[in-house]
Backbone as numpy.savetxt, mean C-alpha at the origin, in Angstrom:
# Nx Ny Nz CAx CAy CAz Cx Cy Cz
-0.96 -19.63 -5.73 -1.79 -18.44 -5.73 -0.92 -17.19 -5.73
-1.23 -16.26 -6.61 -0.46 -15.03 -6.72 -0.71 -14.14 -5.51
0.37 -13.66 -4.91 0.27 -12.78 -3.74 0.03 -11.35 -4.19
-0.84 -10.64 -3.45 -1.16 -9.24 -3.75 -0.40 -8.34 -2.79
0.28 -7.33 -3.36 1.03 -6.37 -2.57 0.54 -4.97 -2.89
0.32 -4.18 -1.86 -0.06 -2.78 -2.01 1.14 -1.93 -1.59
1.56 -1.02 -2.47 2.68 -0.12 -2.20 2.10 1.28 -1.96
2.21 1.76 -0.73 1.71 3.09 -0.37 2.92 4.00 -0.23
3.14 4.83 -1.24 4.36 5.64 -1.34 4.03 6.91 -2.12
4.39 8.08 -1.57 4.06 9.33 -2.24 5.03 9.72 -3.35
6.22 9.14 -3.39 7.18 9.44 -4.45 6.90 8.51 -5.64
6.41 9.07 -6.77 6.02 8.23 -7.90 7.13 7.32 -8.43
8.36 7.82 -8.52 9.45 7.01 -9.05 9.73 5.80 -8.17
9.73 6.02 -6.87 9.97 4.92 -5.92 8.82 3.91 -5.98
7.59 4.43 -5.95 6.41 3.56 -5.99 6.42 2.69 -7.24
6.67 3.29 -8.39 6.66 2.54 -9.65 7.81 1.54 -9.73
8.98 1.89 -9.20 10.11 0.96 -9.20 9.82 -0.27 -8.35
9.22 -0.06 -7.19 8.87 -1.18 -6.31 7.81 -2.06 -6.97
6.79 -1.43 -7.55 5.73 -2.19 -8.23 6.30 -3.01 -9.37
7.17 -2.41 -10.15 7.80 -3.12 -11.28 8.58 -4.34 -10.79
9.35 -4.18 -9.72 10.12 -5.30 -9.17 9.20 -6.41 -8.67
8.10 -6.04 -8.04 7.16 -7.04 -7.54 6.50 -7.79 -8.69
6.12 -7.07 -9.74 5.51 -7.71 -10.90 6.49 -8.68 -11.57
7.75 -8.27 -11.67 8.78 -9.14 -12.25 9.00 -10.39 -11.40
8.73 -10.28 -10.10 8.88 -11.42 -9.19 7.64 -12.32 -9.20
6.66 -11.97 -10.03 5.48 -12.82 -10.16 4.35 -12.52 -9.19
4.39 -11.35 -8.59 3.34 -10.97 -7.66 2.39 -9.97 -8.33
1.22 -9.84 -7.76 0.28 -8.81 -8.18 0.56 -7.59 -7.31
0.69 -6.41 -7.92 1.02 -5.22 -7.16 0.21 -4.03 -7.63
-0.18 -3.21 -6.66 -0.86 -1.95 -6.97 -0.27 -0.89 -6.08
-0.56 0.37 -6.40 0.03 1.46 -5.64 -0.98 2.51 -5.25
-0.60 3.28 -4.25 -1.40 4.42 -3.79 -0.44 5.54 -3.44
-0.85 6.79 -3.78 0.07 7.92 -3.60 -0.01 8.60 -2.25
-0.93 8.18 -1.40 -0.97 8.71 -0.04 -1.72 7.73 0.86
-1.70 8.00 2.15 -2.31 7.08 3.10 -3.81 6.95 2.98
-4.49 8.04 2.63 -5.95 7.98 2.51 -6.37 7.06 1.37
-5.72 7.21 0.21 -6.02 6.33 -0.92 -5.57 4.91 -0.61
-4.42 4.78 0.04 -3.92 3.46 0.42 -4.86 2.73 1.35
-5.42 3.45 2.32 -6.35 2.83 3.26 -7.60 2.34 2.53
-8.14 3.19 1.67 -9.33 2.81 0.89 -9.04 1.58 0.03
-7.88 1.56 -0.61 -7.49 0.44 -1.47 -7.29 -0.83 -0.65
-6.60 -0.72 0.48 -6.33 -1.89 1.32 -7.63 -2.51 1.83
-8.57 -1.68 2.27 -9.81 -2.21 2.79 -10.68 -2.82 1.69
-10.52 -2.35 0.46 -11.29 -2.91 -0.65 -10.66 -4.18 -1.21
-9.31 -4.20 -1.30 -8.62 -5.30 -1.98 -8.05 -6.37 -1.04
-7.88 -6.06 0.23 -7.28 -6.98 1.21 -5.98 -7.62 0.69
-4.95 -6.80 0.48 -3.69 -7.36 -0.01 -3.03 -8.27 1.03
-2.14 -9.13 0.55 -1.40 -10.02 1.44 -0.29 -9.26 2.19
0.20 -8.18 1.57 1.29 -7.40 2.15 1.09 -5.94 1.78
1.40 -5.05 2.72 1.36 -3.61 2.45 2.75 -3.05 2.73
3.36 -2.43 1.72 4.62 -1.72 1.90 4.23 -0.25 2.09
4.54 0.29 3.26 4.00 1.58 3.67 5.09 2.60 3.98
5.04 3.71 3.28 5.90 4.86 3.59 5.32 5.52 4.85
6.15 5.99 5.74 5.66 6.62 6.96 5.42 8.12 6.81
6.22 8.78 5.97 6.11 10.23 5.82 5.47 10.53 4.47
4.16 10.89 4.52 3.39 11.17 3.30 2.41 12.30 3.56
1.94 12.94 2.48 0.91 13.97 2.65 -0.46 13.34 2.89
-1.39 14.15 3.29 -2.80 13.81 3.51 -2.97 12.89 4.72
-2.42 11.68 4.68 -2.45 10.78 5.83 -1.10 10.06 5.88
-0.36 10.24 6.96 0.96 9.60 7.04 0.81 8.12 7.41
1.91 7.41 7.38 1.90 5.98 7.65 1.43 5.61 9.05
1.74 6.43 10.03 1.32 6.14 11.41 -0.21 6.20 11.53
-0.80 7.23 10.93 -2.26 7.36 10.96 -2.92 6.22 10.18
-2.31 5.85 9.05 -2.78 4.72 8.26 -2.86 3.46 9.13
-1.78 3.19 9.86 -1.74 2.00 10.72 -2.82 2.02 11.79
-3.03 3.17 12.41 -4.08 3.29 13.43 -5.44 2.97 12.83
-5.71 3.52 11.66 -7.01 3.33 11.03 -7.21 1.90 10.54
-6.19 1.31 9.94 -6.36 -0.05 9.41 -6.48 -1.06 10.55
-5.81 -0.81 11.65 -5.92 -1.70 12.79 -7.28 -1.58 13.48
-7.99 -0.49 13.23 -9.33 -0.32 13.76 -10.39 -1.07 12.98
-10.02 -1.58 11.81 -10.93 -2.35 10.97 -10.78 -3.85 11.31
-11.87 -4.60 11.32 -11.76 -6.04 11.63 -10.77 -6.80 10.73
-10.69 -6.42 9.45 -9.74 -7.09 8.55 -8.31 -6.76 8.93
-8.06 -5.50 9.30 -6.71 -5.02 9.54 -6.12 -5.55 10.81
């Protein structure tokens, strides 16, 4: 079964490089440019792994973690 990875990173070049490496490794990968979009995506897609930047606009990684842990899935 293909593993799903969500990359939450505000720097587009870094986010795309990580996604490309994951795809080449045979995984399914998607990205989000900030914590708010990442949280929405994570709760909708339930990825197997989330790679999370801590310093981002709109919602930082720490706030993301608090919110996702408040959800039964998280």
